C-alpha positions in Angstrom: 115.2 120.1 119.1 117.2 121.4 122.8 114.8 121.6 125.7 113.4 124.9 126.0 115.4 126.3 128.8 113.1 126.3 132.4 115.2 129.6 133.4 114.4 131.7 130.4 111.1 130.5 130.5 110.1 131.5 133.9 111.8 134.5 132.7 109.0 135.3 130.3 106.6 134.9 132.1 107.4 137.2 135.0 108.5 139.9 132.6 104.4 139.3 131.4 103.6 139.2 134.7 105.2 142.9 135.5 103.1 143.9 132.3 100.2 143.2 133.2 100.3 144.6 136.9 101.5 147.8 135.4 99.0 148.2 132.9 96.6 147.3 135.9 97.3 150.3 137.4 97.8 152.5 134.8 94.1 151.7 134.5 93.3 152.4 138.1 96.1 155.5 138.5 93.5 156.9 134.8 90.6 155.9 136.9 90.4 156.6 140.7 89.8 160.5 142.1 93.0 161.9 143.9 93.0 161.0 147.8 92.5 163.9 150.1 96.6 162.6 151.0 97.7 162.9 147.5 96.5 165.9 146.5 98.7 167.3 149.8 101.5 165.2 148.4 101.2 166.4 145.2 101.1 170.2 146.0 104.6 169.9 148.0 105.6 168.4 144.4 105.0 171.7 142.9 107.7 173.1 145.6 110.4 170.4 146.3 112.5 170.4 149.6 114.3 168.1 151.9 111.8 167.5 153.9 107.9 169.1 154.5 106.0 168.9 158.0 105.3 165.1 158.6 107.5 163.7 156.0 110.9 163.1 154.5 111.4 164.5 150.5 110.7 161.0 149.2 107.0 161.1 148.7 106.9 164.4 146.8 109.6 163.5 144.5 107.4 161.0 143.2 104.6 163.3 142.0 106.4 165.6 139.8 105.0 163.9 137.5 101.7 165.5 137.4 103.6 168.6 136.0 103.7 167.2 133.3 99.7 167.7 133.1 98.3 169.7 135.7 95.0 168.8 136.6 95.1 165.0 134.9 95.4 161.8 138.2 97.0 160.1 135.7 100.2 162.1 134.8 100.4 162.7 139.0 100.6 159.4 139.4 103.0 158.3 137.1 105.9 158.1 139.3 104.2 155.9 141.5 103.2 153.5 139.0 106.9 153.6 137.8 107.9 153.2 141.7 105.8 150.3 141.5 106.9 148.3 138.8 111.1 149.0 139.2 109.9 147.1 142.8 109.1 144.4 140.7 111.7 144.0 139.0 114.0 144.7 141.4 111.6 141.7 143.9 112.4 139.7 140.5 115.9 140.3 140.9 116.7 139.5 144.5 114.1 136.1 144.4 116.0 134.8 141.6 119.5 135.3 143.6 117.7 134.0 146.5 117.2 130.6 144.3 114.1 131.4 142.5 115.3 130.4 139.4 112.4 128.6 137.4 109.3 126.9 138.3 106.0 128.6 139.1 107.7 130.0 142.8 109.2 133.2 141.3 105.7 134.0 139.9 104.2 132.8 143.1 106.3 135.3 145.5 105.8 137.9 143.2 102.0 137.2 143.1 101.7 136.9 146.3 103.7 140.9 146.9 102.0 142.3 144.3 98.1 141.0 145.1 98.2 141.8 148.5 96.0 144.7 149.7 99.1 147.3 150.5 100.7 145.8 147.0 97.6 146.3 145.4 97.7 150.2 146.4 101.0 150.6 146.4 101.8 150.9 142.1 98.5 153.6 142.4 98.0 155.6 145.1 100.7 157.8 145.9 102.1 157.4 149.2 105.6 157.3 151.0 105.2 153.7 151.5 105.8 153.2 147.7 109.4 155.3 147.6 110.1 153.1 151.3 109.2 149.3 149.0 111.2 150.4 146.7 114.8 151.8 148.5 113.8 148.1 150.3 113.8 146.1 147.9 117.5 147.5 146.4 118.2 147.6 149.7 117.8 143.1 150.6 119.0 142.8 146.6 122.2 144.5 147.3 122.8 143.1 150.6 122.0 139.2 149.4 124.4 139.9 146.5 127.4 141.6 148.9 126.7 138.0 151.5 127.2 135.9 148.7 131.0 137.1 148.1 130.8 140.6 146.9 131.2 142.7 150.0 131.9 145.7 148.2 127.7 145.8 147.9 127.5 146.8 151.2 128.1 150.3 149.4 125.1 150.0 147.2 123.0 148.6 150.2 123.9 151.8 152.2 123.1 153.6 148.8 119.7 152.5 149.0 119.6 152.5 152.8 120.2 156.3 152.9 117.1 157.0 149.4 114.9 154.8 151.7 115.4 157.2 154.6 114.2 160.4 152.5 111.1 158.4 151.6 110.6 157.2 155.2 111.8 157.5 158.6 110.9 153.3 158.9 113.6 152.5 156.8 116.1 152.5 159.6 114.8 149.0 160.8 116.6 147.7 158.3 119.5 148.1 159.7 119.0 145.2 162.6 118.0 142.9 159.2 121.3 143.3 157.8 123.2 143.3 160.9 121.7 139.5 162.1 122.2 138.5 158.4 125.3 139.9 158.2 126.0 137.6 161.9 124.3 134.5 161.0 125.6 134.3 156.8 129.1 136.3 156.7 130.4 137.1 160.4 133.5 137.8 158.7 132.3 140.8 156.7 131.8 142.6 160.1 136.5 142.7 160.1 136.2 144.6 156.6 135.1 147.9 156.8 132.4 147.4 153.7 129.4 147.5 156.2 130.6 150.5 158.1 131.0 152.6 155.0 127.9 151.6 153.3 126.4 152.4 156.8 128.3 156.4 156.4 126.6 156.0 153.0 123.4 155.9 154.0 124.1 158.8 156.6 125.5 161.5 153.8 123.0 159.9 151.4 120.2 161.3 154.6 122.1 164.2 155.8 120.3 166.8 153.1 117.1 166.2 155.4 118.6 166.1 158.5 120.5 170.0 158.2 116.9 171.0 156.7 115.0 169.5 159.9 117.9 171.7 162.2 117.0 174.7 160.1 113.8 173.9 161.5 113.2 173.7 164.2 112.9 168.8 163.3 109.5 169.5 162.5 109.4 166.5 160.4 111.1 164.0 163.7 109.0 165.3 166.3 105.9 165.0 164.0 106.5 161.5 163.4 108.2 160.8 166.7 104.9 162.1 168.5 103.0 160.2 165.8 104.1 157.1 166.0 104.5 156.4 170.3 101.5 158.3 171.1 99.6 156.3 173.2 95.9 156.8 175.7 97.7 157.9 178.4 99.9 161.2 175.8 102.3 160.3 173.8 106.2 157.9 174.7 108.2 160.5 173.2 107.2 164.2 174.5 106.7 166.6 171.8 106.5 170.5 172.1 104.5 170.8 168.9 101.5 173.1 169.5 98.2 171.2 170.9 96.8 171.9 167.6 99.2 170.7 165.7 100.1 167.2 167.5 95.7 166.7 167.8 93.8 165.6 170.3 95.0 161.8 169.5 97.8 162.1 172.3 95.7 163.8 174.8 97.0 163.1 178.3 93.7 163.2 180.0 92.5 159.8 178.8 93.4 156.1 180.8 96.7 154.5 180.9 96.1 151.1 179.1 95.1 147.9 181.2 97.0 145.1 180.1 94.5 143.6 179.1 93.9 146.5 176.7 97.7 146.2 175.3 97.0 142.7 174.5 93.8 143.4 172.9 96.0 146.1 171.0 98.8 143.7 169.9 95.9 140.9 169.0 94.0 143.4 166.8 97.8 144.2 165.1 98.4 141.0 164.6 94.6 140.2 162.5 94.7 143.1 160.7 98.2 142.2 158.9 96.3 138.7 158.5 93.6 139.9 156.9 95.4 142.3 154.8 96.2 139.3 152.9 92.9 138.7 151.9 92.7 135.8 149.7 95.7 134.5 149.9 94.7 133.4 152.6 92.6 130.4 151.2 95.5 128.3 149.7 98.0 129.3 152.0 95.9 128.4 154.3 95.4 124.8 152.1 99.3 124.9 151.9 99.8 124.7 155.0 97.8 121.6 155.8 99.2 119.6 153.0 102.3 120.1 154.7 101.9 119.3 158.4 98.8 116.7 158.0 99.7 114.1 159.9 100.1 111.0 157.1 101.1 107.1 158.4 103.1 105.4 155.9 104.0 101.3 155.9 108.0 101.2 154.8 108.6 100.0 152.0 110.5 96.7 151.2 114.1 97.4 151.0 113.8 95.5 147.1 110.4 97.9 146.3 112.8 100.5 146.7 115.1 99.6 144.1 112.6 99.0 142.0 111.1 102.3 142.3 111.7 104.8 139.3 114.4 107.6 139.8 112.8 110.4 142.5 112.1 113.6 139.6 114.4 117.0 140.6 113.7 119.1 143.6 112.9 122.4 142.3 115.9 125.0 143.7 115.9 125.0 147.3 116.2 129.3 149.0 119.9 129.9 149.1 121.1 129.0 152.5 123.0 132.8 152.6 119.4 134.2 151.6 117.7 132.5 154.4 118.7 135.2 157.3 118.3 137.9 155.3 114.5 136.8 154.8 113.6 135.9 158.0 115.1 138.8 159.5 113.4 140.7 156.9 109.9 139.0 157.0 110.0 139.0 161.3 111.5 141.8 162.8 109.1 144.4 161.2 106.3 142.9 162.6 107.7 142.2 165.8 108.2 145.7 166.1 105.4 147.0 166.0 103.6 144.7 167.9 105.9 146.0 170.7 104.4 149.8 169.3 100.7 147.4 169.3 101.1 147.5 173.1 101.7 150.6 173.9 99.9 152.4 171.2 97.8 151.9 168.2 101.1 151.0 165.0 98.8 152.3 161.3 97.9 148.7 159.4 100.7 149.9 156.6 103.4 150.5 158.8 105.4 146.8 158.9 103.9 146.5 155.2 107.6 145.8 154.1 107.5 142.8 156.0 105.7 141.3 152.7 108.7 141.1 150.7 111.1 138.4 152.5 107.7 136.7 153.7 106.4 136.1 150.4 109.5 133.7 148.1 109.8 132.2 152.6 106.0 131.2 151.2 106.4 130.3 147.7 108.0 127.3 147.7 105.1 125.7 150.7 102.6 126.9 147.6 103.7 125.4 144.5 101.1 122.9 145.3 98.6 124.7 145.8 99.0 127.4 143.0 96.6 127.0 140.9 94.9 128.4 144.0 97.0 131.0 144.0 96.7 132.1 141.0 92.5 132.0 141.3 93.0 134.0 144.9 95.1 136.9 143.3 92.6 137.3 140.3 
């Protein structure tokens, strides 16, 4: 009898895991009442357009399934559930490309993404972040394929980027991530047309929203910039929107932030991001302790070393071509909004795409405490 293929077994486990998460999302999508923001987005879905007052059209597209059964929360959220499942499937393929092909590491990486607070909400509640996460995952997958040799895949990475911009403007942050990965992993690709054609394709896909914005006084971009860069002393980016629309959050009569206030803002932002991991912080802390605890072992005699059995084969490490992409994808969104936190008050969900790259980087370290991961996730 032939030995079972570990990679095939891992694939089966991933399929079961994704199915379980999908069933969980379907159940909660049916039970939870529709939130105020969701009702707003579902109303958009009744009249599709290339743009709306405060967001591009992606979130409205998620809600078109509500037209199948008006008044049903499950029907309205079905597009979100489908997008959440597709995100998990794409991430499973991306983590496989990263080198996590067998054993518990790919399962851990997927569980980390799906059971943090943003991951749980992303497959149930309809928000622009749901569509953004799917496009971000697609962009990462295609960019890694390009870095690993098929440079034409920068076209599909650009396509994913353009679709992501139609979901949420935050997708623009994947540009510096791609650039860093290119410089570190495949600098010669910058002398080929493919990355530039990918960028052009992203712009072409996004262009209908730009034309819509030009016809509508750039209302969406002006709102988002005044909202995203608002400070206690007023907006960093001046918005000509009426005061009634801008709201009191940007009233220019408040005192400017002090240095201490800026530090508190950054620390509050970082603390919020840590808190979003929930109970998963327990196995993460345990894994870091096991990895970095001081050890003192006496060197073994050479004769004893010769008598030891050969070491068990190690699990595949993350591919060297993937590491710059993963580190940039994990750190850049966090750092960008940390800078914003020193000037304004970013919402907790704004940098959450960093989780998609942080999860595989943590997965290898969490293998020794994988049982703790399953318990914490549950």
